[in-house]
N, C-alpha and C positions, 0 to 999 in steps of 0.2 A: 376468637378469630385472629389469625396471624396475618398481618399486613404484608403485601408483597415486598420482597427484598429486606425485610427486617431480620431474617435469619440467614442471610447470605452476604458474602464479601463481594466487593467489586470484581468484575472479571479480571483475572491475572494476565501476566505476559503469556503464560502457557495456554490460557483460555483463548486469547487472541491468536496465538500461533495455531491452535487447533482449528479455529474458524478460517484462518488464512489458508491452511492446508486443505480444508474441505472445499474452499472456493477455488483453489488452484486445481484440485483433482476434478472439479466439475467443469473445467474449461473444455470446450470441444477441441478435437484434433482438427487442424494441425497446430492450433494456437498453443496448446499445452506442450507439444513436442518442441516447438520453436522457442518456448520460454523455459524449457527444461533445465538449462544450465544456470538459471538465475538463482542466487542465494536469497532467501527471504528471511529477514531478521525483524524481530519485534523489540522495540525499546520503549521506555516510558516517554521520552522526549528526544528530539534531535539535540546533539551536543552544541555547545556554544560556538565552536568553529564553523559548523554547518550553518547555523542560523546567521552568523556574521557574513559568511560567504554569499548567502542568499539575501542579505540586507534586511533580515527580519529581527525584530526585538522580542516579539511575543511567541514563546514556544508553542502556544496553543493554536497558532495559525497554520502549522505544518502537520498534516495527518500522514503524509507519506512522501517518499523520495526515491527516485531511481538514481543509482550511481554506477556508471560504467559506460562502455562504448556501445552505442545501439547497433543492432544487427546490420543496418544499412551502411555503417561506416567502418565495419570490421574488415581487416585485411585477412583474407582466407589463408594466406601463406604463412602468417605469423599468429601465434596464440595471443589472446588479449593480455594486456599487461597485468590485469588483475580481474578476478571474477566479477561479473555483473551482479549487483546487489539491489534488492528492494528493501527499503526500510519502511515499516509501518509503526506509527507512534501511538502507543496505547492511550495515554492521557488525552491528547487532542481528539482522538477518535471517540473515546468515551464522552468527552465534553460535547462534541457535535451530536452524538447519539442522544444524549439527555436533553440538549437544547432543542433538537428537532422533534423528538417524541413521535415521529411518524414513520420510522423505519426500524426494521429488526437489526440488531447488532451484526448478525452474520451478513446481512445484505449490505450494510455500510462497509464492513471490512472487505467484502468482495468488490464493492465499487472502488475503494481506494486501491486495492491490489490490482484490479484490471486497469485502472488509470495508469499506474506505474508500469505495468506490463506494456501498455501502449507506448510509453517512452522507450522501453527496451526495443520495441519494433521500429523506433525512429519517429514516432508521431509527436507533434508539438501539443501544448495545452490547447491551442486553437483548433487543431485537428481533432483532438479528443472531444472538445466541447461541441464541435460540429456533428460528430458521430452521435453523441448523446442526444443532441437536439433533434436529429433526424429519427431517432428511435421512438 
């Protein structure tokens, strides 16, 4: 008998990118259309500069990050200075997934992605928490 995961490697950056793409593609319209210009990037961890800017020392604390000007603050007459980006951090997501043990990896990736898309729409963490609590 082969034990689960004894013949597999940990999900790769590409694996998480595929999960994020599937989660993005599953978003209903008009949300997917409004978020369509966001670049989604998967990294193992946030870089040291990002962690320092957020006042974080433990890279495992950050599963995702929105970087850009949210839709509510964009000037329609001028292009954004740089593209809006969502970073998903593979190792912290995998760490949370294994610690929790009660959620599918695809569901957790979708949760983090949707949270960061909320920031793209101009929602704060408190706004997002309230929406999730009402669900």
